[in-house]
DSSP file (Angstrom, degrees, kcal/mol; ACC not computed):
  #  RESIDUE AA STRUCTURE BP1 BP2  ACC     N-H-->O    O-->H-N    N-H-->O    O-->H-N    TCO  KAPPA ALPHA  PHI   PSI    X-CA   Y-CA   Z-CA
    1    1 A M     >        0   0    0      0, 0.0     4,-1.8     0, 0.0     5,-0.2   0.000 360.0 360.0 360.0 -43.9   34.8  -12.8  -24.3
    2    2 A S  H  >  +     0   0    0      1,-0.2     4,-2.2     2,-0.2     5,-0.1   0.765 360.0  57.4 -67.8 -26.2   35.5  -11.3  -20.9
    3    3 A K  H  > S+     0   0    0      2,-0.2     4,-2.9     1,-0.2    -1,-0.2   0.943 108.0  46.4 -67.0 -50.6   33.1   -8.4  -21.7
    4    4 A A  H  > S+     0   0    0      2,-0.2     4,-2.1     1,-0.2    -2,-0.2   0.848 113.6  49.0 -63.5 -35.6   30.2  -10.9  -22.3
    5    5 A K  H  X S+     0   0    0     -4,-1.8     4,-2.3     2,-0.2     5,-0.2   0.931 113.0  48.3 -70.2 -41.8   31.1  -12.9  -19.0
    6    6 A G  H  X S+     0   0    0     -4,-2.2     4,-2.1     1,-0.2    -2,-0.2   0.905 113.2  46.0 -64.2 -43.8   31.2   -9.7  -17.2
    7    7 A F  H  X S+     0   0    0     -4,-2.9     4,-2.2     2,-0.2    -1,-0.2   0.900 114.4  47.2 -62.4 -41.8   27.9   -8.5  -18.6
    8    8 A S  H  X S+     0   0    0     -4,-2.1     4,-2.2     1,-0.2    -2,-0.2   0.848 113.3  50.0 -76.6 -29.9   26.2  -11.9  -18.0
    9    9 A A  H  X S+     0   0    0     -4,-2.3     4,-2.1     2,-0.2    -1,-0.2   0.898 113.0  45.3 -65.3 -42.3   27.6  -11.9  -14.4
   10   10 A E  H  X S+     0   0    0     -4,-2.1     4,-1.4    -5,-0.2    -2,-0.2   0.798 112.8  51.0 -73.7 -30.3   26.4   -8.5  -13.7
   11   11 A F  H  X S+     0   0    0     -4,-2.2     4,-2.7     2,-0.2     5,-0.2   0.912 111.1  48.2 -69.7 -45.2   23.0   -9.3  -15.3
   12   12 A K  H  X S+     0   0    0     -4,-2.2     4,-1.7     1,-0.2    -2,-0.2   0.894 111.2  50.1 -63.4 -35.3   22.7  -12.4  -13.1
   13   13 A K  H  < S+     0   0    0     -4,-2.1     4,-0.3     1,-0.2    -1,-0.2   0.864 112.5  49.8 -72.0 -33.0   23.7  -10.3   -9.9
   14   14 A F  H >< S+     0   0    0     -4,-1.4     3,-0.8     1,-0.2     6,-0.2   0.939 112.9  45.3 -71.7 -48.3   21.0   -7.7  -11.0
   15   15 A I  H 3< S+     0   0    0     -4,-2.7    -2,-0.2     1,-0.2    -1,-0.2   0.763 110.9  51.4 -64.6 -33.7   18.2  -10.4  -11.4
   16   16 A L  T 3< S+     0   0    0     -4,-1.7    -1,-0.2    -5,-0.2     2,-0.2   0.437  80.6 115.7 -93.0   1.8   18.9  -12.3   -8.2
   17   17 A R  S X> S-     0   0    0     -3,-0.8     4,-1.5    -4,-0.3     3,-0.6  -0.499  73.2-125.5 -61.8 137.1   18.8   -9.2   -6.1
   18   18 A G  H 3> S+     0   0    0      1,-0.2     4,-2.3     2,-0.2     5,-0.2   0.849 106.0  54.3 -56.4 -38.4   15.8   -9.4   -3.7
   19   19 A N  H 3> S+     0   0    0      1,-0.2     4,-2.0     2,-0.2    -1,-0.2   0.830 106.1  54.0 -70.8 -28.0   14.1   -6.2   -4.6
   20   20 A V  H <> S+     0   0    0     -3,-0.6     4,-2.4    -6,-0.2    -1,-0.2   0.942 112.3  43.4 -61.5 -49.1   14.0   -7.2   -8.3
   21   21 A I  H  X S+     0   0    0     -4,-1.5     4,-2.2     1,-0.2    -2,-0.2   0.879 112.4  53.3 -64.8 -39.4   12.2  -10.5   -7.4
   22   22 A D  H  X S+     0   0    0     -4,-2.3     4,-2.6     1,-0.2    -1,-0.2   0.901 109.6  50.2 -64.9 -39.0    9.9   -8.6   -4.9
   23   23 A L  H  X S+     0   0    0     -4,-2.0     4,-2.3     1,-0.2    -2,-0.2   0.945 109.5  49.8 -65.9 -44.2    9.0   -6.2   -7.8
   24   24 A A  H  X S+     0   0    0     -4,-2.4     4,-2.3     1,-0.2    -1,-0.2   0.884 111.6  47.3 -58.2 -38.8    8.2   -9.1  -10.1
   25   25 A V  H  X S+     0   0    0     -4,-2.2     4,-2.6     2,-0.2     5,-0.2   0.902 111.3  52.1 -63.9 -42.7    6.1  -10.7   -7.6
   26   26 A G  H  X S+     0   0    0     -4,-2.6     4,-2.6    -5,-0.2    -2,-0.2   0.910 110.3  49.5 -63.0 -39.2    4.3   -7.3   -7.0
   27   27 A V  H  X S+     0   0    0     -4,-2.3     4,-2.5     2,-0.2    -1,-0.2   0.942 112.3  46.8 -71.2 -44.5    3.7   -6.8  -10.7
   28   28 A I  H  X S+     0   0    0     -4,-2.3     4,-1.7     1,-0.2    -1,-0.2   0.889 114.7  45.2 -61.0 -41.4    2.2  -10.4  -11.1
   29   29 A I  H  X S+     0   0    0     -4,-2.6     4,-2.9     2,-0.2    -1,-0.2   0.872 111.9  54.1 -73.1 -34.3    0.0  -10.0   -8.1
   30   30 A G  H  X S+     0   0    0     -4,-2.6     4,-2.3    -5,-0.2    -2,-0.2   0.902 107.6  51.6 -60.6 -41.0   -1.0   -6.4   -9.4
   31   31 A G  H  X S+     0   0    0     -4,-2.5     4,-1.4     2,-0.2    -1,-0.2   0.927 112.4  43.5 -64.8 -45.3   -2.0   -7.9  -12.7
   32   32 A A  H >X S+     0   0    0     -4,-1.7     4,-1.7     1,-0.2     3,-0.8   0.958 114.0  53.3 -63.8 -46.7   -4.2  -10.6  -11.0
   33   33 A F  H 3X S+     0   0    0     -4,-2.9     4,-2.2     1,-0.3    -2,-0.2   0.847 103.9  54.6 -51.9 -45.0   -5.5   -7.8   -8.7
   34   34 A Q  H 3X S+     0   0    0     -4,-2.3     4,-2.6     1,-0.2    -1,-0.3   0.813 103.0  56.3 -64.0 -33.5   -6.5   -5.7  -11.6
   35   35 A A  H <X S+     0   0    0     -4,-1.4     4,-2.0    -3,-0.8    -2,-0.2   0.880 109.0  48.5 -54.6 -46.6   -8.6   -8.6  -13.1
   36   36 A I  H  X S+     0   0    0     -4,-1.7     4,-2.4     2,-0.2    -2,-0.2   0.936 113.4  45.9 -59.5 -52.7  -10.5   -8.7   -9.8
   37   37 A V  H  X S+     0   0    0     -4,-2.2     4,-2.4     2,-0.2    -2,-0.2   0.891 110.2  52.2 -62.9 -45.2  -11.0   -4.9   -9.8
   38   38 A N  H  X S+     0   0    0     -4,-2.6     4,-3.3     2,-0.2     5,-0.3   0.895 111.0  48.7 -57.4 -44.5  -12.0   -4.9  -13.4
   39   39 A S  H  X S+     0   0    0     -4,-2.0     4,-2.2     2,-0.2     5,-0.5   0.890 110.3  51.0 -56.7 -44.3  -14.6   -7.7  -12.6
   40   40 A L  H  X>S+     0   0    0     -4,-2.4     5,-2.7     3,-0.2     4,-1.2   0.918 116.8  42.1 -60.5 -46.9  -15.9   -5.6   -9.6
   41   41 A V  I  <>S+     0   0    0     -4,-2.4     5,-3.2     3,-0.2    -2,-0.2   0.980 123.0  34.8 -66.8 -60.0  -16.3   -2.5  -11.9
   42   42 A N  I  <5S+     0   0    0     -4,-3.3    -3,-0.2     1,-0.2    -2,-0.2   0.838 126.4  35.5 -71.0 -35.6  -17.8   -4.2  -15.0
   43   43 A D  I  <5S+     0   0    0     -4,-2.2    -1,-0.2    -5,-0.3    -3,-0.2   0.686 133.7  12.3-100.6 -21.8  -19.9   -6.8  -13.4
   44   44 A I  I  X5S+     0   0    0     -4,-1.2     4,-1.1    -5,-0.5    -3,-0.2   0.735 126.0  39.8-124.5 -45.9  -21.2   -5.1  -10.2
   45   45 A I  I >><S+     0   0    0     -5,-2.7     4,-2.1     2,-0.2     3,-0.5   0.976 114.2  48.1 -75.0 -49.9  -20.6   -1.4  -10.1
   46   46 A M  H 3><S+     0   0    0     -5,-3.2     4,-2.9     1,-0.3     5,-0.2   0.871 109.7  52.8 -62.1 -38.1  -21.3   -0.4  -13.7
   47   47 A P  H 3> S+     0   0    0      0, 0.0     4,-1.9     0, 0.0    -1,-0.3   0.889 112.3  46.3 -65.0 -33.9  -24.6   -2.3  -13.8
   48   48 A V  H <X S+     0   0    0     -4,-1.1     4,-2.0    -3,-0.5    -2,-0.2   0.865 112.5  49.3 -75.8 -30.2  -25.7   -0.5  -10.6
   49   49 A I  H  X S+     0   0    0     -4,-2.1     4,-2.7     2,-0.2     7,-0.3   0.905 112.6  49.1 -68.7 -40.7  -24.6    2.9  -12.0
   50   50 A S  H  <>S+     0   0    0     -4,-2.9     5,-5.4    -5,-0.2     6,-0.8   0.872 109.9  49.7 -67.2 -33.3  -26.4    2.1  -15.2
   51   51 A L  H ><5S+     0   0    0     -4,-1.9     3,-0.7     3,-0.2    -1,-0.2   0.917 114.0  46.9 -67.9 -42.8  -29.5    1.1  -13.2
   52   52 A I  H 3<5S+     0   0    0     -4,-2.0    -2,-0.2     1,-0.2    -1,-0.2   0.834 114.9  46.5 -62.0 -38.6  -29.2    4.4  -11.2
   53   53 A T  T 3<5S-     0   0    0     -4,-2.7    -1,-0.2     3,-0.2    -2,-0.2   0.454 125.7 -97.0 -89.1  -3.8  -28.7    6.5  -14.4
   54   54 A G  T < 5S-     0   0    0     -3,-0.7    -3,-0.2    -4,-0.5    -2,-0.1   0.807  81.9 -43.2  91.9  27.3  -31.5    4.8  -16.3
   55   55 A G  S   <S+     0   0    0     -5,-5.4     2,-0.3     1,-0.3    -4,-0.2   0.718  83.2 164.0  92.3  19.3  -29.7    2.2  -18.3
   56   56 A I        -     0   0    0     -6,-0.8     2,-0.6    -7,-0.3    -1,-0.3  -0.594  21.4-160.4 -71.1 129.6  -26.6    4.3  -19.5
   57   57 A D    >   -     0   0    0     -2,-0.3     3,-1.7     1,-0.1     4,-0.1  -0.936   8.0-164.4-109.0 105.1  -23.9    2.0  -20.7
   58   58 A F  G >  S+     0   0    0     -2,-0.6     3,-1.4     1,-0.3    32,-0.2   0.762  85.1  68.2 -62.1 -22.6  -20.6    3.8  -20.7
   59   59 A N  G 3  S+     0   0    0      1,-0.3    -1,-0.3    28,-0.1    29,-0.2   0.729 100.4  50.4 -71.8 -21.0  -19.0    1.1  -22.9
   60   60 A N  G <  S+     0   0    0     -3,-1.7     2,-0.8    27,-0.1    -1,-0.3   0.228  79.1 109.6 -99.4  13.1  -21.3    2.3  -25.8
   61   61 A W    <   +     0   0    0     -3,-1.4    26,-2.9    -4,-0.1    27,-0.4  -0.813  48.3 127.6 -91.3 110.7  -20.4    5.9  -25.5
   62   62 A F        -     0   0    0     -2,-0.8     2,-0.4    23,-0.2    23,-0.2  -0.975  51.3-134.5-156.8 159.5  -18.3    6.7  -28.6
   63   63 A V  E     -A   84   0A   0     21,-1.8    21,-2.5    -2,-0.3     2,-0.5  -0.996  21.9-137.8-120.7 128.5  -18.1    9.0  -31.5
   64   64 A A  E >   -A   83   0A   0     -2,-0.4     3,-1.1     4,-0.3    19,-0.2  -0.711   7.0-152.5 -83.0 127.8  -17.4    7.5  -35.0
   65   65 A L  T 3  S+     0   0    0     17,-3.7    -1,-0.1    -2,-0.5    18,-0.1   0.523  87.8  69.0 -78.2  -5.2  -14.9    9.6  -36.8
   66   66 A D  T 3  S-     0   0    0     16,-0.4    -1,-0.2     2,-0.2     3,-0.1   0.413 109.4-116.4 -91.7  -0.6  -16.3    8.7  -40.2
   67   67 A G  S <  S+     0   0    0     -3,-1.1     2,-0.1     1,-0.3    -2,-0.1   0.334  74.9 119.5  86.6 -11.9  -19.4   10.6  -39.6
   68   68 A K        -     0   0    0      1,-0.0     2,-0.5     8,-0.0    -4,-0.3  -0.438  63.2-114.9 -86.9 165.7  -21.8    7.7  -39.7
   69   69 A E        -     0   0    0     -2,-0.1     2,-0.4    -3,-0.1    -1,-0.0  -0.852  29.0-172.9-100.0 131.7  -24.1    6.4  -37.0
   70   70 A Y        -     0   0    0     -2,-0.5     3,-0.1     1,-0.1    -6,-0.1  -0.927  26.6-137.5-120.3 149.8  -23.6    3.1  -35.4
   71   71 A E  S    S+     0   0    0     -2,-0.4     2,-0.3     1,-0.2    -1,-0.1   0.927  86.7   6.8 -71.8 -43.3  -25.9    1.3  -32.9
   72   72 A T  S >> S-     0   0    0      1,-0.1     4,-1.9   -11,-0.0     3,-0.8  -0.966  72.3-112.3-139.8 156.2  -23.0    0.1  -30.7
   73   73 A L  H 3> S+     0   0    0     -2,-0.3     4,-2.3     1,-0.3     5,-0.2   0.853 118.6  56.2 -51.3 -40.7  -19.3    0.4  -30.4
   74   74 A A  H 3> S+     0   0    0      1,-0.2     4,-2.2     2,-0.2    -1,-0.3   0.868 107.0  49.7 -61.3 -38.9  -18.9   -3.1  -31.4
   75   75 A A  H <> S+     0   0    0     -3,-0.8     4,-1.5     2,-0.2    -2,-0.2   0.885 110.7  49.3 -67.0 -40.5  -20.8   -2.4  -34.6
   76   76 A A  H  <>S+     0   0    0     -4,-1.9     5,-2.5     2,-0.2    -2,-0.2   0.873 112.8  46.4 -67.7 -40.7  -18.7    0.5  -35.4
   77   77 A Q  H ><5S+     0   0    0     -4,-2.3     3,-0.9     1,-0.2    -2,-0.2   0.847 109.5  55.0 -72.6 -35.2  -15.4   -1.4  -34.8
   78   78 A E  H 3<5S+     0   0    0     -4,-2.2    -1,-0.2     1,-0.2    -2,-0.2   0.850 105.1  53.5 -64.3 -33.8  -16.7   -4.3  -36.9
   79   79 A A  T 3<5S-     0   0    0     -4,-1.5    -1,-0.2    -5,-0.1    -2,-0.2   0.468 118.1-114.8 -81.7  -2.4  -17.3   -1.8  -39.8
   80   80 A G  T < 5 +     0   0    0     -3,-0.9     2,-0.3     1,-0.2    -3,-0.2   0.672  62.4 153.4  78.5  17.8  -13.7   -0.7  -39.5
   81   81 A A      < -     0   0    0     -5,-2.5     2,-0.4    -6,-0.2    -1,-0.2  -0.550  47.9-119.6 -79.4 139.3  -14.7    2.9  -38.5
   82   82 A S        -     0   0    0     -2,-0.3   -17,-3.7     2,-0.0   -16,-0.4  -0.633  41.7-176.0 -72.1 130.7  -12.3    4.9  -36.4
   83   83 A V  E     -A   64   0A   0     -2,-0.4     2,-0.8   -19,-0.2   -19,-0.2  -0.953  35.0-137.4-133.6 149.3  -13.9    5.8  -33.1
   84   84 A L  E     -A   63   0A   0    -21,-2.5   -21,-1.8    -2,-0.4     2,-1.5  -0.928  22.7-164.2 -98.1 107.6  -13.2    7.8  -30.0
   85   85 A A    >>  +     0   0    0     -2,-0.8     4,-1.4   -23,-0.2     3,-0.9  -0.552  23.7 161.0 -91.5  69.8  -14.5    5.4  -27.3
   86   86 A Y  H 3>  +     0   0    0     -2,-1.5     4,-1.9     1,-0.2    -1,-0.2   0.767  69.7  64.3 -69.2 -22.6  -14.7    8.0  -24.5
   87   87 A G  H 3> S+     0   0    0    -26,-2.9     4,-2.2     2,-0.2    -1,-0.2   0.878 100.3  51.1 -64.6 -35.1  -17.1    5.6  -22.6
   88   88 A N  H <> S+     0   0    0     -3,-0.9     4,-2.0   -27,-0.4    -2,-0.2   0.856 108.4  52.1 -68.4 -39.4  -14.3    3.1  -22.3
   89   89 A F  H  X S+     0   0    0     -4,-1.4     4,-2.0     2,-0.2    -2,-0.2   0.854 107.2  50.7 -65.2 -33.6  -12.1    5.9  -20.9
   90   90 A I  H  X S+     0   0    0     -4,-1.9     4,-2.1     2,-0.2    -2,-0.2   0.889 111.3  50.6 -69.7 -38.7  -14.7    6.9  -18.3
   91   91 A S  H  X S+     0   0    0     -4,-2.2     4,-2.5     1,-0.2    -2,-0.2   0.872 108.9  51.3 -64.6 -34.3  -14.8    3.1  -17.3
   92   92 A A  H  X S+     0   0    0     -4,-2.0     4,-2.4     2,-0.2    -2,-0.2   0.894 109.2  49.4 -67.2 -38.7  -11.1    3.1  -17.1
   93   93 A I  H  X S+     0   0    0     -4,-2.0     4,-2.5     2,-0.2    -2,-0.2   0.916 111.4  49.0 -61.9 -44.6  -11.1    6.2  -14.8
   94   94 A I  H  X S+     0   0    0     -4,-2.1     4,-2.7     2,-0.2     5,-0.3   0.921 111.2  51.1 -60.3 -44.8  -13.8    4.5  -12.6
   95   95 A N  H  X S+     0   0    0     -4,-2.5     4,-2.8     1,-0.2    -2,-0.2   0.938 112.0  47.0 -62.2 -46.7  -11.6    1.3  -12.5
   96   96 A F  H  X S+     0   0    0     -4,-2.4     4,-2.4     1,-0.2    -2,-0.2   0.887 112.8  48.0 -57.3 -46.0   -8.5    3.5  -11.5
   97   97 A L  H  X S+     0   0    0     -4,-2.5     4,-2.0     2,-0.2    -1,-0.2   0.870 113.7  46.1 -70.0 -37.6  -10.4    5.3   -8.8
   98   98 A I  H  X S+     0   0    0     -4,-2.7     4,-3.0     2,-0.2     5,-0.3   0.948 113.9  50.5 -68.1 -47.2  -11.8    2.0   -7.4
   99   99 A M  H  X S+     0   0    0     -4,-2.8     4,-2.1    -5,-0.3    -2,-0.2   0.880 111.4  48.1 -51.0 -43.7   -8.3    0.4   -7.5
  100  100 A A  H  X S+     0   0    0     -4,-2.4     4,-2.2    -5,-0.2    -1,-0.2   0.864 111.5  49.7 -73.2 -34.6   -6.8    3.3   -5.8
  101  101 A L  H  X S+     0   0    0     -4,-2.0     4,-2.4     2,-0.2    -2,-0.2   0.921 113.0  46.5 -66.2 -42.9   -9.5    3.2   -3.1
  102  102 A V  H  X S+     0   0    0     -4,-3.0     4,-1.9     2,-0.2    -2,-0.2   0.904 113.6  48.2 -68.5 -39.2   -9.0   -0.5   -2.5
  103  103 A I  H  X S+     0   0    0     -4,-2.1     4,-2.7    -5,-0.3     5,-0.2   0.896 110.3  52.4 -64.2 -45.5   -5.3   -0.1   -2.4
  104  104 A F  H  X S+     0   0    0     -4,-2.2     4,-2.7     2,-0.2    -2,-0.2   0.928 111.1  46.8 -53.1 -54.0   -5.6    2.8    0.0
  105  105 A C  H  X S+     0   0    0     -4,-2.4     4,-2.0     2,-0.2    -2,-0.2   0.819 113.1  48.7 -59.4 -34.1   -7.8    0.7    2.4
  106  106 A I  H  X S+     0   0    0     -4,-1.9     4,-2.6     2,-0.2     5,-0.2   0.931 114.2  46.2 -77.7 -42.9   -5.4   -2.3    2.2
  107  107 A V  H  X S+     0   0    0     -4,-2.7     4,-3.0     2,-0.2     5,-0.2   0.918 112.0  51.5 -56.0 -47.4   -2.4   -0.1    3.0
  108  108 A K  H  X S+     0   0    0     -4,-2.7     4,-2.4    -5,-0.2    -1,-0.2   0.923 111.4  47.6 -58.9 -43.5   -4.3    1.6    5.8
  109  109 A A  H  X S+     0   0    0     -4,-2.0     4,-2.6     2,-0.2     5,-0.2   0.948 111.8  49.0 -60.5 -48.2   -5.1   -1.8    7.3
  110  110 A I  H  X S+     0   0    0     -4,-2.6     4,-2.2     1,-0.2     5,-0.2   0.897 111.0  50.1 -60.4 -43.0   -1.6   -3.0    7.0
  111  111 A N  H  X S+     0   0    0     -4,-3.0     4,-2.7    -5,-0.2    -1,-0.2   0.928 110.0  51.2 -58.6 -43.4   -0.3    0.2    8.6
  112  112 A N  H  X S+     0   0    0     -4,-2.4     4,-2.3    -5,-0.2    -2,-0.2   0.932 112.5  46.1 -67.0 -43.9   -2.9   -0.2   11.5
  113  113 A V  H  X S+     0   0    0     -4,-2.6     4,-2.1     2,-0.2    -1,-0.2   0.854 113.3  48.8 -63.5 -34.2   -1.7   -3.8   12.1
  114  114 A A  H  X S+     0   0    0     -4,-2.2     4,-2.4    -5,-0.2    -2,-0.2   0.888 110.1  52.4 -69.6 -41.5    1.9   -2.8   11.9
  115  115 A E  H  X S+     0   0    0     -4,-2.7     4,-2.0    -5,-0.2    -2,-0.2   0.913 110.0  47.5 -63.7 -43.6    1.3   -0.1   14.3
  116  116 A K  H  X S+     0   0    0     -4,-2.3     4,-1.8     1,-0.2    -2,-0.2   0.880 112.9  48.7 -67.1 -37.1   -0.4   -2.4   16.9
  117  117 A A  H  X S+     0   0    0     -4,-2.1     4,-2.3     1,-0.2    -1,-0.2   0.896 108.5  53.3 -75.6 -29.9    2.3   -4.9   16.6
  118  118 A K  H  X S+     0   0    0     -4,-2.4     4,-1.3     1,-0.2    -2,-0.2   0.910 108.8  51.1 -64.3 -35.1    5.0   -2.2   17.1
  119  119 A K  H  < S+     0   0    0     -4,-2.0    -1,-0.2     1,-0.2    -2,-0.2   0.889 110.2  49.2 -68.3 -33.4    3.2   -1.1   20.3
  120  120 A K  H  < S+     0   0    0     -4,-1.8    -1,-0.2     1,-0.2    -2,-0.2   0.879 109.1  52.1 -66.4 -41.9    3.2   -4.7   21.5
  121  121 A E  H  < S+     0   0    0     -4,-2.3    -1,-0.2    -5,-0.1    -2,-0.2   0.706  84.7 100.9 -72.0 -23.4    6.9   -5.1   20.8
  122  122 A E  S  < S-     0   0    0     -4,-1.3     3,-0.1    -5,-0.2    -4,-0.0  -0.477  79.1-121.8 -66.7 125.4    7.8   -2.0   22.7
  123  123 A P        -     0   0    0      0, 0.0     2,-0.1     0, 0.0     3,-0.1  -0.332  27.5-104.7 -63.6 149.6    9.1   -3.0   26.1
  124  124 A A        -     0   0    0      1,-0.1     2,-0.2     0, 0.0     0, 0.0  -0.394  50.9 -84.6 -64.6 149.4    7.4   -1.7   29.2
  125  125 A E        -     0   0    0     -2,-0.1     2,-0.2    -3,-0.1    -1,-0.1  -0.384  48.1-125.0 -60.7 127.5    9.3    1.0   30.9
  126  126 A E        -     0   0    0     -2,-0.2     3,-0.1     1,-0.1    -1,-0.1  -0.468  24.6-108.8 -74.2 143.0   11.8   -0.6   33.3
  127  127 A K        -     0   0    0     -2,-0.2    -1,-0.1     1,-0.1     0, 0.0  -0.405  45.4 -95.9 -66.6 144.8   11.6    0.5   37.0
  128  128 A P        -     0   0    0      0, 0.0    -1,-0.1     0, 0.0     3,-0.1  -0.281  28.1-162.9 -60.8 150.6   14.6    2.6   38.0
  129  129 A T  S    S+     0   0    0     -3,-0.1    13,-2.2     1,-0.1     2,-0.3   0.478  72.2  43.8-113.6  -8.3   17.5    0.8   39.6
  130  130 A T  E     -B  141   0B   0     11,-0.3     2,-0.3    12,-0.1    11,-0.2  -0.910  57.8-173.8-134.2 165.5   19.1    4.0   41.0
  131  131 A K  E     -B  140   0B   0      9,-2.4     9,-3.4    -2,-0.3     2,-0.5  -0.870  31.0-100.9-148.8 174.2   18.0    7.1   42.9
  132  132 A T  E     -B  139   0B   0     -2,-0.3     7,-0.2     7,-0.2     5,-0.0  -0.874  31.5-117.6-109.8 128.6   19.9   10.4   44.0
  133  133 A C     >  -     0   0    0      5,-2.9     4,-2.0    -2,-0.5     5,-0.1  -0.529  18.1-142.0 -62.3 121.7   21.0   11.0   47.5
  134  134 A P  T  4 S+     0   0    0      0, 0.0    -1,-0.2     0, 0.0    20,-0.0   0.567  94.2  42.5 -67.4  -5.4   19.2   13.9   48.8
  135  135 A F  T  4 S+     0   0    0      3,-0.1    -2,-0.0    17,-0.1    19,-0.0   0.861 130.4  15.7 -97.2 -54.5   22.2   15.2   50.6
  136  136 A C  T  4 S-     0   0    0      2,-0.1     3,-0.1    16,-0.0    -3,-0.0   0.464  91.2-129.9-106.3  -0.3   25.2   14.8   48.4
  137  137 A K     <  +     0   0    0     -4,-2.0     2,-0.2     1,-0.2    -5,-0.0   0.700  56.2 146.4  62.6  21.5   23.3   14.3   45.1
  138  138 A S        -     0   0    0     -5,-0.1    -5,-2.9     1,-0.1     2,-0.5  -0.547  56.1-106.2 -81.4 149.1   25.4   11.1   44.3
  139  139 A E  E     +B  132   0B   0     -7,-0.2     2,-0.3    -2,-0.2    -7,-0.2  -0.693  48.1 172.8 -76.8 127.2   23.8    8.3   42.4
  140  140 A I  E     -B  131   0B   0     -9,-3.4    -9,-2.4    -2,-0.5     2,-0.1  -0.826  38.9 -77.9-134.7 171.5   23.0    5.3   44.6
  141  141 A A  E >   -B  130   0B   0     -2,-0.3     3,-1.6   -11,-0.2   -11,-0.3  -0.404  40.6-122.3 -70.3 143.9   21.2    1.9   44.4
  142  142 A I  T 3  S+     0   0    0    -13,-2.2   -12,-0.1     1,-0.3    -1,-0.1   0.813 111.2  51.0 -57.6 -31.9   17.5    2.2   44.7
  143  143 A E  T 3  S+     0   0    0    -14,-0.3    -1,-0.3   -12,-0.0   -13,-0.1   0.612  83.4 122.4 -80.6 -10.5   17.4   -0.2   47.7
  144  144 A A    <   +     0   0    0     -3,-1.6     3,-0.1     1,-0.1    -4,-0.1  -0.206  35.0 178.6 -61.1 142.6   20.1    1.8   49.7
  145  145 A T  S    S+     0   0    0      1,-0.3     9,-2.7    11,-0.1     2,-0.4   0.368  75.9  44.3-117.5  -5.5   19.2    3.1   53.1
  146  146 A K  B    S-C  153   0C   0      7,-0.3    -1,-0.3     9,-0.0     7,-0.2  -0.993  88.1-121.3-136.8 129.5   22.6    4.7   53.7
  147  147 A C     >  -     0   0    0      5,-2.5     4,-1.9    -2,-0.4     5,-0.1  -0.578  13.2-151.9 -73.8 125.8   24.6    6.7   51.1
  148  148 A P  T  4 S+     0   0    0      0, 0.0    -1,-0.1     0, 0.0    -8,-0.0   0.618  93.3  48.5 -68.9 -10.1   28.0    5.1   50.4
  149  149 A H  T  4 S+     0   0    0      3,-0.1    -2,-0.0   -11,-0.0    -9,-0.0   0.834 130.0  13.2-103.9 -38.8   29.4    8.4   49.5
  150  150 A C  T  4 S-     0   0    0      2,-0.1     3,-0.1   -12,-0.0    -1,-0.0   0.513  90.7-131.0-113.5  -6.5   28.4   10.8   52.4
  151  151 A T     <  +     0   0    0     -4,-1.9     2,-0.2     1,-0.2     3,-0.0   0.697  55.4 148.3  65.8  27.3   27.2    8.0   54.8
  152  152 A S        -     0   0    0     -5,-0.1    -5,-2.5     1,-0.1     2,-0.4  -0.599  55.2-106.5 -85.4 150.0   23.9    9.9   55.5
  153  153 A D  B     -C  146   0C   0     -2,-0.2    -7,-0.3    -7,-0.2    -1,-0.1  -0.623  30.4-135.1 -73.5 134.8   20.9    7.9   56.2
  154  154 A I        -     0   0    0     -9,-2.7     3,-0.1    -2,-0.4     2,-0.1  -0.844  17.2-128.3 -97.5 117.8   18.5    7.9   53.3
  155  155 A P        -     0   0    0      0, 0.0     2,-0.2     0, 0.0    -9,-0.0  -0.360  32.0-103.7 -59.9 141.7   14.8    8.5   54.3
  156  156 A E        -     0   0    0      1,-0.1     2,-0.4    -2,-0.1   -11,-0.1  -0.426  29.5-130.3 -66.9 135.7   12.4    5.9   52.9
  157  157 A E              0   0    0     -2,-0.2    -1,-0.1     1,-0.1    -3,-0.0  -0.702 360.0 360.0 -83.3 133.3   10.3    7.0   50.0
  158  158 A G              0   0    0     -2,-0.4    -1,-0.1     0, 0.0    -2,-0.0   0.378 360.0 360.0-140.2 360.0    6.7    6.3   50.5
């Protein structure tokens, strides 16, 4: 019984750690973001590529492994034929590259904002509060006109 209690307590401690929750949120947001990128690729970019390439539809690029000819990938799959849908693979590669580009741009923007914030947070250089006596080389207050160590008159800096 104590092993089960120890296991459940350990599991609870693991689940409630901040980085596990952050990871879960990241995965959920990533899934939603993937849907956006898939829509961008399938609904906007692929039609433009298809227009540029003369109506090529990557989604219907496939090889039926049963040796028969099919009009579309959907028709081959409906007939129960095994297919190598390399057009879908090409679309997946394009999705990946676009996702990587978008994430790169987002991270770059976040880093720029963080860098600007860091520059604003850095305090301006403080004015010195001490100087060195030109005669005895002791450290004295910046406003001093006479050195407290050697009693020399300190010339004004101008």
